[in-house]
C-alpha positions in Angstrom: 78.9 67.2 -1.7 78.4 67.5 2.0 77.8 70.9 3.4 77.1 72.4 6.8 73.7 73.9 7.3 72.6 75.9 10.4 68.9 75.9 11.3 67.2 78.3 13.7 64.4 77.0 15.8 61.8 79.0 17.7 58.4 78.5 19.4 56.2 80.4 21.8 53.0 78.3 21.8 51.8 74.9 23.0 54.7 74.1 25.4 57.5 75.8 23.5 60.3 73.8 25.2 58.6 70.6 24.0 58.0 72.0 20.6 61.7 72.9 20.1 62.8 69.5 21.5 60.4 67.7 19.1 61.8 69.7 16.2 65.3 68.8 17.1 64.3 65.2 17.3 62.8 65.5 13.8 66.0 67.1 12.5 68.0 64.2 13.8 66.4 61.8 11.4 66.4 63.8 8.2 67.6 61.6 5.4 71.1 62.2 4.0 71.9 64.4 7.0 73.6 64.2 10.3 72.8 66.5 13.2 76.3 67.4 14.5 75.7 70.2 17.0 72.8 71.7 18.9 72.7 74.7 21.1 71.2 75.1 24.5 67.6 76.3 24.7 67.2 80.1 25.2 64.2 82.2 26.2 63.8 85.5 24.5 61.3 88.4 24.2 59.2 88.3 21.0 60.5 90.4 18.1 57.1 91.3 16.9 54.0 92.3 18.8 54.8 92.3 22.6 51.4 90.9 23.6 52.5 87.3 23.1 54.5 84.8 25.2 58.3 84.8 25.2 60.0 82.5 22.7 62.2 79.5 23.2 65.0 79.4 20.6 67.9 77.1 19.6 70.2 76.5 16.6 71.4 73.2 15.2 74.1 72.3 12.7 73.4 69.7 10.0 76.0 68.0 7.9 73.9 67.3 4.8 74.0 66.4 1.1 70.5 67.8 0.6 70.0 70.8 -1.7 68.9 74.0 0.0 65.4 73.6 -1.6 65.1 70.0 -0.5 66.1 71.0 3.1 63.6 73.9 3.1 60.8 71.6 2.0 61.7 69.2 4.9 61.7 72.1 7.4 58.3 73.2 6.2 56.9 69.7 6.5 58.2 69.5 10.1 56.5 72.9 10.8 53.2 71.6 9.4 53.4 68.4 11.4 53.9 70.5 14.6 50.8 72.6 13.8 52.4 75.7 12.3 49.8 77.9 10.8 51.0 80.6 8.5 49.0 83.8 8.9 49.3 87.3 7.5 50.6 88.5 10.9 54.3 89.0 10.6 56.3 87.9 13.7 53.2 86.6 15.5 53.1 83.7 17.9 53.7 80.2 16.5 54.0 76.6 17.6 57.3 76.2 15.6 59.5 78.1 13.3 62.4 76.5 11.4 64.7 78.9 9.5 67.5 77.9 7.2 70.1 80.4 8.5 73.3 79.4 6.7 74.1 76.8 4.0 77.7 75.8 3.4 78.9 79.4 3.2 76.7 80.0 0.1 74.6 83.1 -0.7 71.2 82.0 -2.1 68.3 84.2 -3.4 65.3 82.5 -4.9 61.6 83.3 -4.7 61.1 81.3 -1.5 64.6 81.1 0.1 67.2 83.7 1.1 70.4 82.5 2.7 72.0 83.8 4.8 68.7 84.4 6.5 67.9 88.1 5.9 67.5 89.0 9.6 70.2 86.7 11.0 72.8 89.4 11.6 70.4 91.5 13.8 68.7 88.9 15.9 70.4 88.1 19.2 68.0 85.2 19.8 69.7 83.6 16.8 73.2 84.9 17.1 73.7 83.8 20.7 72.8 80.1 20.2 74.6 80.1 16.9 77.8 81.4 18.6 77.5 78.5 21.1 77.8 75.9 18.4 79.7 77.7 15.6 82.0 80.1 17.4 83.0 83.1 15.3 81.6 81.8 12.0 81.6 84.1 9.0 78.2 85.1 7.7 78.6 85.2 3.9 78.5 88.7 2.5 78.0 90.2 5.9 81.0 89.6 8.3 81.8 87.6 11.4 79.2 86.4 13.9 81.2 88.0 16.7 81.1 91.5 15.1 77.3 91.2 14.9 77.0 90.1 18.5 79.0 93.2 19.6 76.4 95.4 17.8 73.4 93.8 19.5 72.4 96.3 22.1 69.9 94.2 24.1 70.9 90.6 24.6 67.6 89.3 25.7 68.2 85.5 25.3 68.5 83.6 28.6 69.9 80.1 28.6 67.3 77.6 29.8 68.6 74.1 29.5 71.1 72.1 27.5 69.6 69.7 25.1 
């Protein structure tokens, strides 16, 4: 069964624009999936420690038959290829971060995957590009994207370039 999955992309190290574009190119060739939409690139302030560079963020939509676990494994493989190092520091700088935000309107909770992404509804750097490609989508168990955008007090994302 084909489902629509939304992937959040972020980078703030090693030429973040190129890192995000490389990740999008990798996502375009995932087996059993078709990249059907991509947002513009956005610059945003870091969510974690402020003594780090601004992030470049985007969101893509994949039409896929892959299971959420298979998709997660592919996302983690792409991160490793692009030099992602997982450290104990939460919300620290990174070459690339790929998050499975939404998966076919499903709610998933396993040891290594939670969908919708747990912070999705409070992160304007994800909500703004998601709105660009998904409109007023419903976030399962939470409400509409538009309602969460209205609650975001500080819209820090600035559109950079269309991809």
